Every structure is written in C-alpha cells, then in structure tokens.
DSSP file (Angstrom, degrees, kcal/mol; ACC not computed):
  #  RESIDUE AA STRUCTURE BP1 BP2  ACC     N-H-->O    O-->H-N    N-H-->O    O-->H-N    TCO  KAPPA ALPHA  PHI   PSI    X-CA   Y-CA   Z-CA
    1    1 A M              0   0    0      0, 0.0     2,-0.4     0, 0.0    39,-0.2   0.000 360.0 360.0 360.0 167.8  270.5  119.0  159.0
    2    2 A F  E     -a   40   0A   0     37,-2.8    39,-3.4    58,-0.0     2,-0.7  -0.947 360.0-148.6-118.1 134.1  271.3  116.0  156.9
    3    3 A L  E     -a   41   0A   0     -2,-0.4     2,-0.6    37,-0.2    39,-0.2  -0.910   9.8-152.0-104.6 111.7  269.5  112.6  157.1
    4    4 A Y  E     +a   42   0A   0     37,-3.6    39,-2.7    -2,-0.7     3,-0.1  -0.742  27.4 163.3 -82.7 117.9  271.8  109.7  156.3
    5    5 A T        -     0   0    0     -2,-0.6     2,-0.3     1,-0.4    -1,-0.2   0.883  48.7 -40.5-106.0 -56.8  269.5  107.0  154.9
    6    6 A R        -     0   0    0     51,-0.1     2,-0.8    10,-0.0    -1,-0.4  -0.968  63.9 -77.0-163.8 170.5  271.3  104.3  153.0
    7    7 A E        -     0   0    0     -2,-0.3    10,-0.0     1,-0.2    -3,-0.0  -0.749  36.9-161.8 -79.5 114.1  274.1  103.6  150.6
    8    8 A A  S    S+     0   0    0     -2,-0.8    -1,-0.2     1,-0.3     8,-0.0   0.850  88.8  22.2 -66.6 -33.7  272.6  104.6  147.2
    9    9 A H  S    S-     0   0    0     -3,-0.1    -1,-0.3     5,-0.1   121,-0.1  -0.671  87.4-163.2-134.0  76.9  275.2  102.6  145.3
   10   10 A P        +     0   0    0      0, 0.0     2,-0.2     0, 0.0   123,-0.1  -0.267  17.5 161.7 -65.5 149.3  276.7  100.0  147.7
   11   11 A G        -     0   0    0      3,-1.3   116,-0.2   115,-0.3   113,-0.0  -0.779  55.6 -69.7-148.0-168.2  279.9   98.4  146.8
   12   12 A E  S    S+     0   0    0     -2,-0.2   115,-0.2     1,-0.2   114,-0.1   0.844 130.1  41.8 -63.4 -35.5  282.7   96.4  148.4
   13   13 A H  S    S+     0   0    0    113,-2.7    -1,-0.2     1,-0.3   114,-0.2   0.814 131.2  23.6 -84.0 -31.4  284.1   99.4  150.5
   14   14 A F  S    S-     0   0    0    112,-1.4    -3,-1.3    -5,-0.1    -1,-0.3  -0.690  85.8-179.2-133.3  78.9  280.6  100.7  151.5
   15   15 A P        -     0   0    0      0, 0.0    -8,-0.1     0, 0.0     3,-0.1  -0.175  43.5 -71.7 -74.8 170.3  278.2   97.8  151.3
   16   16 A A        -     0   0    0      1,-0.1     2,-0.1   -10,-0.1   -10,-0.0  -0.347  67.9 -94.5 -56.3 142.9  274.5   97.9  152.1
   17   17 A H        +     0   0    0      1,-0.1    -1,-0.1    -3,-0.1     3,-0.1  -0.378  43.7 172.8 -70.1 136.0  274.1   98.3  155.9
   18   18 A T        +     0   0    0      1,-0.3     2,-0.3    -2,-0.1    -1,-0.1   0.443  69.9  26.6-118.0  -6.4  273.6   95.2  158.0
   19   19 A S  S  > S-     0   0    0      1,-0.1     4,-1.9    26,-0.0    -1,-0.3  -0.984  73.6-121.2-150.2 157.3  273.8   96.8  161.4
   20   20 A I  H  > S+     0   0    0     -2,-0.3     4,-2.5     2,-0.2     5,-0.2   0.843 114.4  57.7 -67.7 -32.2  273.1  100.2  162.9
   21   21 A E  H  > S+     0   0    0      2,-0.2     4,-2.2     1,-0.2    -1,-0.2   0.927 107.4  46.7 -62.7 -44.5  276.7  100.3  164.1
   22   22 A Q  H  > S+     0   0    0      2,-0.2     4,-2.6     1,-0.2    -2,-0.2   0.902 111.4  52.0 -62.4 -41.2  277.9   99.9  160.5
   23   23 A K  H  X S+     0   0    0     -4,-1.9     4,-2.2     2,-0.2    -2,-0.2   0.908 110.0  48.1 -64.0 -42.5  275.5  102.6  159.3
   24   24 A V  H  X S+     0   0    0     -4,-2.5     4,-2.2     2,-0.2    -1,-0.2   0.895 111.0  51.7 -64.9 -39.9  276.7  105.1  161.9
   25   25 A Q  H  X S+     0   0    0     -4,-2.2     4,-2.2     2,-0.2    -2,-0.2   0.916 109.8  48.8 -62.7 -43.5  280.3  104.3  160.9
   26   26 A H  H  X S+     0   0    0     -4,-2.6     4,-2.4     1,-0.2    -2,-0.2   0.905 110.0  52.1 -62.7 -41.4  279.5  104.9  157.3
   27   27 A A  H  X S+     0   0    0     -4,-2.2     4,-2.4     2,-0.2    -2,-0.2   0.898 108.9  50.2 -62.0 -40.6  277.8  108.2  158.2
   28   28 A R  H  X S+     0   0    0     -4,-2.2     4,-2.4     2,-0.2    -1,-0.2   0.902 110.6  49.1 -64.6 -40.4  280.9  109.3  160.1
   29   29 A Q  H  X S+     0   0    0     -4,-2.2     4,-2.9     2,-0.2    -2,-0.2   0.888 110.1  52.0 -65.6 -37.9  283.1  108.4  157.1
   30   30 A F  H  X S+     0   0    0     -4,-2.4     4,-2.3     2,-0.2     6,-0.3   0.928 109.9  49.0 -59.9 -47.6  280.7  110.4  154.9
   31   31 A I  H  X>S+     0   0    0     -4,-2.4     5,-1.5     1,-0.2     4,-0.8   0.921 115.4  43.8 -59.4 -46.3  281.0  113.4  157.2
   32   32 A D  H  <5S+     0   0    0     -4,-2.4     3,-0.5     2,-0.2    -2,-0.2   0.928 113.4  50.0 -66.4 -46.4  284.8  113.2  157.3
   33   33 A R  H  <5S+     0   0    0     -4,-2.9    -2,-0.2     1,-0.2    -1,-0.2   0.892 122.7  30.5 -61.5 -42.2  285.2  112.7  153.5
   34   34 A Y  H  <5S-     0   0    0     -4,-2.3    -1,-0.2    -5,-0.2    -2,-0.2   0.344 103.4-121.4-104.9   7.0  283.0  115.6  152.5
   35   35 A G  T  <5 -     0   0    0     -4,-0.8    -3,-0.2    -3,-0.5     2,-0.2   0.870  36.5-166.6  59.9  39.6  283.6  117.9  155.4
   36   36 A I      < -     0   0    0     -5,-1.5    -1,-0.2    -6,-0.3     4,-0.1  -0.405  13.2-177.5 -63.8 127.1  279.9  118.1  156.3
   37   37 A Q        +     0   0    0     -2,-0.2    -1,-0.2     2,-0.1     3,-0.1   0.641  54.5  80.4-101.3 -19.6  279.4  120.9  158.8
   38   38 A R  S    S-     0   0    0      1,-0.1   -36,-0.0   -37,-0.0     2,-0.0  -0.444  95.9 -81.0 -87.8 162.9  275.7  120.6  159.5
   39   39 A P        -     0   0    0      0, 0.0   -37,-2.8     0, 0.0     2,-0.5  -0.354  44.1-150.4 -61.0 140.9  274.2  118.1  162.0
   40   40 A V  E     -a    2   0A   0    -39,-0.2     2,-0.3    -4,-0.1   -37,-0.2  -0.969   8.0-164.2-118.6 121.5  273.8  114.6  160.5
   41   41 A L  E     -a    3   0A   0    -39,-3.4   -37,-3.6    -2,-0.5     2,-0.6  -0.796  13.2-139.7 -99.0 146.8  271.0  112.3  161.7
   42   42 A V  E     -a    4   0A   0     -2,-0.3   -37,-0.2   -39,-0.2     3,-0.1  -0.941  14.6-136.2-111.4 119.9  271.2  108.6  160.9
   43   43 A D        -     0   0    0    -39,-2.7   -20,-0.0    -2,-0.6   -39,-0.0  -0.234  35.2 -91.9 -63.9 159.7  267.9  106.8  159.9
   44   44 A D    >   -     0   0    0      1,-0.1     3,-1.6     2,-0.0    -1,-0.1  -0.182  43.4 -96.3 -69.3 171.7  267.2  103.5  161.5
   45   45 A L  T 3  S+     0   0    0      1,-0.3    -1,-0.1     2,-0.1   -28,-0.1   0.790 124.6  51.7 -64.7 -29.0  268.3  100.3  159.7
   46   46 A T  T 3  S-     0   0    0      4,-0.0    -1,-0.3     5,-0.0     5,-0.1   0.532 111.5-119.5 -86.6  -4.8  264.9   99.8  158.1
   47   47 A G    <>  +     0   0    0     -3,-1.6     4,-2.6   -42,-0.1     5,-0.2   0.891  48.3 166.4  74.4  40.0  264.8  103.3  156.7
   48   48 A T  H  > S+     0   0    0      1,-0.2     4,-1.9     2,-0.2     5,-0.1   0.923  77.8  39.0 -55.8 -50.4  261.7  104.5  158.5
   49   49 A L  H  > S+     0   0    0      2,-0.2     4,-2.0     1,-0.2    -1,-0.2   0.889 112.7  56.8 -69.7 -38.5  262.2  108.2  157.8
   50   50 A H  H  4>S+     0   0    0      1,-0.2     5,-2.3     2,-0.2    -2,-0.2   0.922 110.1  45.4 -57.6 -44.3  263.5  107.5  154.3
   51   51 A R  H ><5S+     0   0    0     -4,-2.6     3,-1.2     1,-0.2    -1,-0.2   0.906 110.9  53.3 -64.5 -41.8  260.3  105.7  153.5
   52   52 A K  H 3<5S+     0   0    0     -4,-1.9    -1,-0.2     1,-0.3    -2,-0.2   0.829 112.5  44.1 -63.9 -31.6  258.2  108.5  155.1
   53   53 A Y  T 3<5S-     0   0    0     -4,-2.0    -1,-0.3    -5,-0.1     3,-0.2   0.077 129.8 -77.3-109.7  24.3  259.8  111.2  153.0
   54   54 A G  T < 5 -     0   0    0     -3,-1.2    -3,-0.2     1,-0.2    -4,-0.1   0.213  45.5-116.4 114.2 -17.2  259.9  109.6  149.5
   55   55 A M      < +     0   0    0     -5,-2.3    -1,-0.2     1,-0.2    -4,-0.1   0.485  65.9 138.3  64.9   6.0  262.7  107.1  149.3
   56   56 A L    >   -     0   0    0     -3,-0.2     3,-0.6    -6,-0.2    -1,-0.2  -0.475  59.9-120.9 -77.3 158.4  264.6  108.9  146.6
   57   57 A P  T 3  S+     0   0    0      0, 0.0   -52,-0.2     0, 0.0   -51,-0.1   0.699  98.0  23.3 -78.4 -18.3  268.4  109.0  147.1
   58   58 A N  T 3  S+     0   0    0     16,-0.4    18,-0.8     2,-0.0     2,-0.1  -0.223  79.0 155.4-145.5  49.4  269.1  112.8  147.3
   59   59 A M    <   -     0   0    0     -3,-0.6     2,-0.4    16,-0.2    15,-0.2  -0.379  26.0-151.9 -80.1 156.9  266.0  114.6  148.3
   60   60 A T  E     -B   73   0B   0     13,-2.3    13,-2.5    15,-0.2     2,-0.4  -0.998  11.7-177.4-129.7 134.8  265.9  118.0  150.0
   61   61 A Y  E     -B   72   0B   0     -2,-0.4     2,-0.5    11,-0.2    11,-0.2  -0.985  13.4-159.9-126.6 140.8  263.2  119.3  152.4
   62   62 A I  E     -B   71   0B   0      9,-2.3     8,-3.1    -2,-0.4     9,-1.6  -0.995  23.6-173.7-114.4 124.7  262.9  122.7  154.0
   63   63 A M  E     -B   69   0B   0     -2,-0.5     6,-0.2     6,-0.2     2,-0.1  -0.894  22.1-120.2-123.1 148.6  260.6  122.5  157.0
   64   64 A S    >   -     0   0    0      4,-2.8     3,-2.0    -2,-0.3     6,-0.0  -0.307  38.4-101.9 -74.6 167.3  259.2  125.1  159.4
   65   65 A A  T 3  S+     0   0    0      1,-0.3    -1,-0.1     2,-0.1    -2,-0.0   0.784 125.6  57.4 -59.7 -26.3  259.9  124.9  163.1
   66   66 A A  T 3  S-     0   0    0      2,-0.1    -1,-0.3     1,-0.0    -2,-0.0   0.478 123.8-104.7 -84.1  -2.4  256.4  123.5  163.4
   67   67 A G  S <  S+     0   0    0     -3,-2.0     2,-0.3     1,-0.3    -2,-0.1   0.536  70.9 145.3  93.5   6.0  257.3  120.6  161.1
   68   68 A R        -     0   0    0      1,-0.1    -4,-2.8     2,-0.0     2,-0.6  -0.619  54.2-119.0 -79.7 134.7  255.4  121.9  158.0
   69   69 A I  E     +B   63   0B   0     -2,-0.3    -6,-0.2    -6,-0.2     3,-0.1  -0.641  36.8 171.3 -75.1 119.1  257.1  121.1  154.7
   70   70 A L  E     +     0   0B   0     -8,-3.1     2,-0.3    -2,-0.6    -7,-0.2   0.671  68.8  12.8 -99.6 -24.0  257.8  124.5  153.0
   71   71 A F  E     -B   62   0B   0     -9,-1.6    -9,-2.3     2,-0.0    -1,-0.4  -0.982  61.2-178.2-154.1 139.2  259.9  123.1  150.1
   72   72 A R  E     +B   61   0B   0     -2,-0.3     2,-0.4   -11,-0.2   -11,-0.2  -0.990   3.6 176.3-142.2 134.5  260.5  119.7  148.7
   73   73 A S  E     -B   60   0B   0    -13,-2.5   -13,-2.3    -2,-0.4    -2,-0.0  -0.999  30.8-140.8-136.8 140.1  262.8  118.7  145.9
   74   74 A D  S    S+     0   0    0     -2,-0.4   -16,-0.4   -15,-0.2     2,-0.3   0.392  92.4  39.0 -83.0   7.9  263.5  115.2  144.6
   75   75 A W  S    S-     0   0    0    -15,-0.1     2,-0.8   -18,-0.1   -16,-0.2  -0.981  85.6-116.8-151.5 145.7  267.1  116.2  144.1
   76   76 A T        +     0   0    0    -18,-0.8   -17,-0.1    -2,-0.3    -2,-0.0  -0.737  41.5 163.6 -84.9 111.3  269.6  118.3  146.1
   77   77 A D    >>  -     0   0    0     -2,-0.8     4,-2.3     1,-0.1     3,-0.7  -0.933  29.4-150.6-131.0 106.2  270.5  121.3  143.9
   78   78 A P  H 3> S+     0   0    0      0, 0.0     4,-2.7     0, 0.0     5,-0.2   0.831  94.2  50.8 -51.3 -43.5  272.1  124.2  145.7
   79   79 A P  H 3> S+     0   0    0      0, 0.0     4,-2.2     0, 0.0     5,-0.1   0.902 113.1  46.9 -63.3 -36.8  270.9  127.0  143.4
   80   80 A T  H <> S+     0   0    0     -3,-0.7     4,-2.2     2,-0.2     5,-0.1   0.908 113.1  48.5 -67.9 -41.4  267.3  125.8  143.7
   81   81 A I  H  X S+     0   0    0     -4,-2.3     4,-2.7     2,-0.2     5,-0.2   0.914 110.3  51.8 -64.9 -42.4  267.6  125.4  147.4
   82   82 A E  H  X S+     0   0    0     -4,-2.7     4,-2.5    -5,-0.2    -2,-0.2   0.915 109.8  49.3 -60.1 -43.7  269.0  128.9  147.7
   83   83 A A  H  X S+     0   0    0     -4,-2.2     4,-2.4     1,-0.2    -1,-0.2   0.902 111.3  49.8 -62.4 -40.4  266.1  130.3  145.6
   84   84 A A  H  X S+     0   0    0     -4,-2.2     4,-2.7     2,-0.2    -2,-0.2   0.921 110.8  48.6 -64.7 -43.9  263.6  128.5  147.9
   85   85 A V  H  X S+     0   0    0     -4,-2.7     4,-2.8     1,-0.2     5,-0.2   0.925 111.8  49.7 -62.5 -44.1  265.2  129.9  151.1
   86   86 A E  H  X S+     0   0    0     -4,-2.5     4,-2.5    -5,-0.2    -1,-0.2   0.912 111.5  48.9 -60.8 -41.8  265.2  133.4  149.6
   87   87 A Y  H  X S+     0   0    0     -4,-2.4     4,-2.7     2,-0.2    -2,-0.2   0.935 112.1  48.0 -63.7 -45.6  261.5  133.1  148.7
   88   88 A I  H  X S+     0   0    0     -4,-2.7     4,-2.3     1,-0.2    -2,-0.2   0.926 113.1  48.0 -61.0 -45.3  260.6  131.7  152.2
   89   89 A Q  H  X S+     0   0    0     -4,-2.8     4,-2.2     1,-0.2    -1,-0.2   0.893 111.9  50.3 -62.8 -39.6  262.5  134.5  153.9
   90   90 A S  H  X S+     0   0    0     -4,-2.5     4,-2.6    -5,-0.2    -2,-0.2   0.923 110.2  49.7 -64.0 -44.4  260.9  137.1  151.6
   91   91 A A  H  X S+     0   0    0     -4,-2.7     4,-2.2     1,-0.2    -2,-0.2   0.902 111.1  49.3 -62.0 -40.9  257.4  135.8  152.3
   92   92 A R  H  X S+     0   0    0     -4,-2.3     4,-2.5     2,-0.2    -1,-0.2   0.893 110.5  50.4 -66.1 -38.7  258.1  135.9  156.1
   93   93 A A  H  X S+     0   0    0     -4,-2.2     4,-1.7     2,-0.2    -2,-0.2   0.912 110.4  49.6 -65.2 -41.7  259.4  139.5  155.8
   94   94 A R  H  <>S+     0   0    0     -4,-2.6     5,-2.0     2,-0.2     4,-0.3   0.901 111.4  49.7 -63.0 -39.8  256.2  140.5  153.9
   95   95 A R  H ><5S+     0   0    0     -4,-2.2     3,-1.6     1,-0.2    -2,-0.2   0.926 109.2  51.2 -64.6 -43.6  254.1  138.8  156.5
   96   96 A R  H 3<5S+     0   0    0     -4,-2.5    -1,-0.2     1,-0.3    -2,-0.2   0.818 103.3  60.1 -62.9 -29.3  256.0  140.6  159.3
   97   97 A S  T 3<5S-     0   0    0     -4,-1.7    -1,-0.3    -5,-0.2    -2,-0.2   0.521 129.2 -95.1 -77.9  -3.2  255.4  143.9  157.5
   98   98 A G  T < 5S+     0   0    0     -3,-1.6    -3,-0.2     1,-0.3     2,-0.2   0.345  76.9 140.9 110.9  -6.9  251.7  143.3  157.8
   99   99 A L      < -     0   0    0     -5,-2.0     2,-0.8     1,-0.1    -1,-0.3  -0.466  51.4-129.2 -69.4 140.0  250.7  141.7  154.5
  100  100 A R        -     0   0    0     -2,-0.2     2,-0.4     2,-0.0    -1,-0.1  -0.814  34.4-177.0 -90.9 111.6  248.2  138.9  154.9
  101  101 A L        -     0   0    0     -2,-0.8   -10,-0.0   -10,-0.1     0, 0.0  -0.871  15.0-160.5-114.5 142.7  249.5  135.9  153.1
  102  102 A K        -     0   0    0     -2,-0.4     2,-0.1     0, 0.0    -2,-0.0  -0.961  25.1-117.1-118.6 139.4  248.0  132.5  152.5
  103  103 A P        +     0   0    0      0, 0.0     2,-0.3     0, 0.0     0, 0.0  -0.368  34.0 177.5 -72.5 153.7  250.0  129.5  151.6
  104  104 A F        -     0   0    0     -2,-0.1     2,-0.4     2,-0.0     0, 0.0  -0.971  31.3-105.4-147.9 160.5  249.5  127.7  148.3
  105  105 A F        +     0   0    0     -2,-0.3     2,-0.3     2,-0.0     0, 0.0  -0.737  37.2 178.4 -89.8 135.2  251.1  124.7  146.5
  106  106 A A        -     0   0    0     -2,-0.4     2,-0.4     2,-0.0    -2,-0.0  -0.962   6.4-170.4-133.0 152.6  253.4  125.4  143.6
  107  107 A E        +     0   0    0     -2,-0.3     2,-0.3     2,-0.0    -2,-0.0  -0.999   9.3 165.3-143.8 140.9  255.4  123.0  141.5
  108  108 A F        -     0   0    0     -2,-0.4     2,-0.6     0, 0.0    -2,-0.0  -0.984  38.1-109.2-149.7 161.0  258.1  123.5  138.8
  109  109 A V        -     0   0    0     -2,-0.3     2,-0.2     2,-0.0    -2,-0.0  -0.822  36.6-157.0 -92.2 122.2  260.7  121.4  137.0
  110  110 A G        -     0   0    0     -2,-0.6     2,-0.4     2,-0.0   -37,-0.0  -0.576   5.4-144.1 -95.2 161.9  264.2  122.3  138.1
  111  111 A Y        -     0   0    0     -2,-0.2     2,-0.4   -34,-0.0   -31,-0.1  -0.996  16.7-167.0-128.0 128.0  267.4  121.7  136.2
  112  112 A R        -     0   0    0     -2,-0.4     2,-0.3   -33,-0.1   -35,-0.1  -0.870  23.1-117.1-118.2 149.1  270.6  120.7  137.9
  113  113 A W        -     0   0    0     -2,-0.4     2,-0.4     2,-0.0    -2,-0.0  -0.615  30.6-151.7 -76.8 137.6  274.2  120.6  136.8
  114  114 A T        -     0   0    0     -2,-0.3     2,-0.6     4,-0.0    -1,-0.0  -0.933  12.1-160.9-116.5 140.8  275.6  117.2  136.8
  115  115 A D     >  -     0   0    0     -2,-0.4     4,-2.5     1,-0.2     3,-0.2  -0.796  11.0-179.2-118.3  84.8  279.3  116.3  137.3
  116  116 A D  H  > S+     0   0    0     -2,-0.6     4,-3.0     1,-0.2     5,-0.2   0.874  79.6  53.5 -58.7 -41.3  279.6  112.8  135.8
  117  117 A P  H  > S+     0   0    0      0, 0.0     4,-2.3     0, 0.0    -1,-0.2   0.922 111.7  46.0 -60.2 -40.8  283.4  112.5  136.6
  118  118 A A  H  > S+     0   0    0     -3,-0.2     4,-2.0     2,-0.2    -2,-0.2   0.901 112.9  50.2 -66.5 -39.6  282.7  113.4  140.3
  119  119 A F  H  X S+     0   0    0     -4,-2.5     4,-2.1     2,-0.2    -1,-0.2   0.935 111.2  48.1 -62.7 -46.0  279.8  111.0  140.4
  120  120 A Q  H  X S+     0   0    0     -4,-3.0     4,-2.2     1,-0.2    -2,-0.2   0.888 108.6  54.8 -62.6 -38.6  281.9  108.2  138.9
  121  121 A A  H  X S+     0   0    0     -4,-2.3     4,-1.5    -5,-0.2    -1,-0.2   0.896 107.2  51.0 -60.2 -39.5  284.7  109.0  141.4
  122  122 A G  H  X S+     0   0    0     -4,-2.0     4,-1.5     2,-0.2    -2,-0.2   0.888 107.6  52.4 -65.3 -38.8  282.1  108.6  144.2
  123  123 A L  H  X S+     0   0    0     -4,-2.1     4,-1.7     1,-0.2     8,-0.3   0.906 106.7  53.6 -60.5 -41.2  281.0  105.2  142.8
  124  124 A H  H  < S+     0   0    0     -4,-2.2    -1,-0.2     1,-0.2    -2,-0.2   0.837 102.3  58.4 -64.0 -32.9  284.7  104.1  142.8
  125  125 A V  H  < S+     0   0    0     -4,-1.5    -1,-0.2     1,-0.2    -2,-0.2   0.917 106.3  48.9 -60.3 -42.5  284.9  105.0  146.5
  126  126 A A  H  < S-     0   0    0     -4,-1.5  -113,-2.7     1,-0.2  -112,-1.4   0.859 123.6-101.5 -66.6 -35.4  282.1  102.6  147.2
  127  127 A G    >X  -     0   0    0     -4,-1.7     4,-1.5  -116,-0.2     3,-0.8  -0.567  34.7 -66.2 132.0 165.5  283.9   99.9  145.2
  128  128 A P  H 3> S+     0   0    0      0, 0.0     4,-2.7     0, 0.0     5,-0.2   0.820 124.8  60.1 -56.2 -34.9  283.9   98.1  141.8
  129  129 A Q  H 3> S+     0   0    0      1,-0.2     4,-2.7     2,-0.2     5,-0.2   0.896 103.2  50.9 -62.6 -39.1  280.5   96.5  142.4
  130  130 A A  H <> S+     0   0    0     -3,-0.8     4,-2.2    -7,-0.2    -1,-0.2   0.905 110.6  50.1 -63.0 -41.1  278.9  100.0  142.7
  131  131 A V  H  X S+     0   0    0     -4,-1.5     4,-2.2    -8,-0.3    -2,-0.2   0.943 115.1  41.5 -63.4 -48.4  280.5  101.0  139.4
  132  132 A S  H  X S+     0   0    0     -4,-2.7     4,-2.4     2,-0.2    -2,-0.2   0.881 113.4  52.9 -70.4 -36.7  279.3   97.9  137.5
  133  133 A D  H  X S+     0   0    0     -4,-2.7     4,-2.5    -5,-0.2    -1,-0.2   0.923 111.7  46.3 -61.5 -43.3  275.8   97.9  139.1
  134  134 A F  H  X S+     0   0    0     -4,-2.2     4,-2.6    -5,-0.2     5,-0.2   0.925 112.0  50.1 -67.1 -43.2  275.3  101.6  138.1
  135  135 A A  H  X S+     0   0    0     -4,-2.2     4,-1.9     1,-0.2    -1,-0.2   0.911 112.3  48.2 -60.2 -42.6  276.6  101.0  134.5
  136  136 A E  H  X S+     0   0    0     -4,-2.4     4,-2.4     2,-0.2    -1,-0.2   0.918 111.3  50.0 -63.6 -43.9  274.2   98.0  134.2
  137  137 A A  H  X S+     0   0    0     -4,-2.5     4,-2.7     1,-0.2    -2,-0.2   0.903 110.5  49.4 -62.4 -41.3  271.3  100.0  135.5
  138  138 A M  H  X S+     0   0    0     -4,-2.6     4,-2.4     2,-0.2    -1,-0.2   0.858 109.3  52.5 -68.8 -33.7  272.0  102.8  133.1
  139  139 A E  H  X S+     0   0    0     -4,-1.9     4,-1.0    -5,-0.2    -2,-0.2   0.933 112.4  44.8 -65.2 -44.9  272.2  100.4  130.2
  140  140 A R  H ><>S+     0   0    0     -4,-2.4     5,-2.0     1,-0.2     3,-0.6   0.927 113.8  50.7 -61.8 -44.5  268.8   98.9  131.2
  141  141 A W  H ><5S+     0   0    0     -4,-2.7     3,-1.5     1,-0.2    12,-0.6   0.891 106.1  54.9 -61.7 -41.6  267.4  102.4  131.7
  142  142 A S  H 3<5S+     0   0    0     -4,-2.4    -1,-0.2     1,-0.3    -2,-0.2   0.746 107.2  50.7 -68.6 -21.3  268.6  103.6  128.2
  143  143 A T  T <<5S-     0   0    0     -4,-1.0    -1,-0.3    -3,-0.6    -2,-0.2   0.393 121.2-106.4 -95.1   3.8  266.8  100.7  126.5
  144  144 A G  T < 5S+     0   0    0     -3,-1.5    -3,-0.2     1,-0.3    -2,-0.1   0.481  71.9 143.1  88.0   2.3  263.5  101.5  128.3
  145  145 A V      < -     0   0    0     -5,-2.0    -1,-0.3    -6,-0.2    -2,-0.1  -0.660  56.6-113.8 -75.2 124.3  263.7   98.5  130.7
  146  146 A P        -     0   0    0      0, 0.0     6,-0.2     0, 0.0     3,-0.1  -0.258  24.4-144.4 -61.8 142.6  262.2   99.8  134.0
  147  147 A L    >   -     0   0    0      4,-2.3     3,-2.0     1,-0.3     4,-0.2  -0.231  54.7 -46.9 -84.1-174.6  264.5  100.0  137.0
  148  148 A K  G >  S+     0   0    0      1,-0.3     3,-0.8     2,-0.2    -1,-0.3  -0.291 134.8  25.1 -51.7 139.4  263.3   99.3  140.6
  149  149 A G  G 3  S-     0   0    0      1,-0.2    -1,-0.3    -3,-0.1    -2,-0.0   0.517 127.1 -81.2  80.4   4.9  260.0  101.1  141.1
  150  150 A G  G <  S+     0   0    0     -3,-2.0     2,-0.3     1,-0.2    -1,-0.2   0.660  75.1 163.2  79.5  15.4  259.2  101.2  137.4
  151  151 A I    <   +     0   0    0     -3,-0.8    -4,-2.3    -4,-0.2     2,-0.3  -0.524   9.2 174.3 -72.7 130.2  261.3  104.2  136.6
  152  152 A T        -     0   0    0     -2,-0.3     2,-0.2    -6,-0.2   -10,-0.1  -0.896  37.6 -87.8-129.9 163.6  262.0  104.6  132.9
  153  153 A I        -     0   0    0    -12,-0.6     2,-0.4    -2,-0.3     0, 0.0  -0.488  38.7-170.3 -71.3 136.3  263.7  107.3  130.8
  154  154 A E              0   0    0     -2,-0.2    -1,-0.0     1,-0.1     0, 0.0  -0.999 360.0 360.0-126.1 130.9  261.6  110.2  129.7
  155  155 A E              0   0    0     -2,-0.4    -1,-0.1     0, 0.0    -2,-0.0   0.433 360.0 360.0 -90.2 360.0  262.9  112.7  127.2
C-alpha cells in the first residue's frame, strides 16, 4: 500500500495541506495522475505516521503481516525493492523447506536512477513556487549550507 503523507514540494496548485479534506483531495488527484493501482492510505494532517516512520519524502517499507519491518529504504527504488522482495521470498522458501533461519540486520548503500526532467515536470505540476523553492534549496545545498534537519551534501 502507499501512505500519502504530505506535499514534498508544495506550490500554488498543490499547497501544503490545511485540512484533511484537502489532503484527501490531493491524494485522489495523485492516484488519478499516476494511475496508482495499490491501496492508498492518507496520513492525518499532523503526519503522525510520517513522523513514526522517518519523515523522509519517498521511503519504502516492506512489513510482515505481524507488523515487523523486513526492509526499509530511505528512497523508493523499484530494482532495490524487487531485490528485497525476492530475498524475503527466498528466505521464506528456505524456512519452509526446513532450514532454521535467524533474522539479522543488514545495511547497504543503494544507487537509484534519477530522471531530472520528470522530477522538474512534477515540480511544475505543483506550481512555480515549488520550482523556485527547490532551485533555492539546491543552491543552498550545493554551497554546504544545511537544509532543514541539517542535511548537507556529501560526496
């Protein structure tokens, strides 16, 4: 499922949410624009779930039916998610075959493909303010000035 949390780059056409009704309307427009097929949940106006799960704009979690986090990524990258799903399914198959498996924590740096023209097109959908805010943030970031939360560029 997809958790709709907030407008990552609000603008004149899709401003920061001021009511739950507006947030639900934005979520419906998101579903229609991108042809989302999976269930979409809408976080409350204060972002309770978004805060609980890391507050980044495009995170992915794979959770067990019992609610255990099996995979977490701070960015949604389809090839990485596919690899994680395959690994989880393989581990479950090995367990079903009788192998005794114990969980462990693993971490790796993923690399995702970026489509800057598509991203910029999305900013334009939100409105001119989103475009200029993002450009200003990237200018600050490139000079080493921290963004919200103290994030700076690391090479």
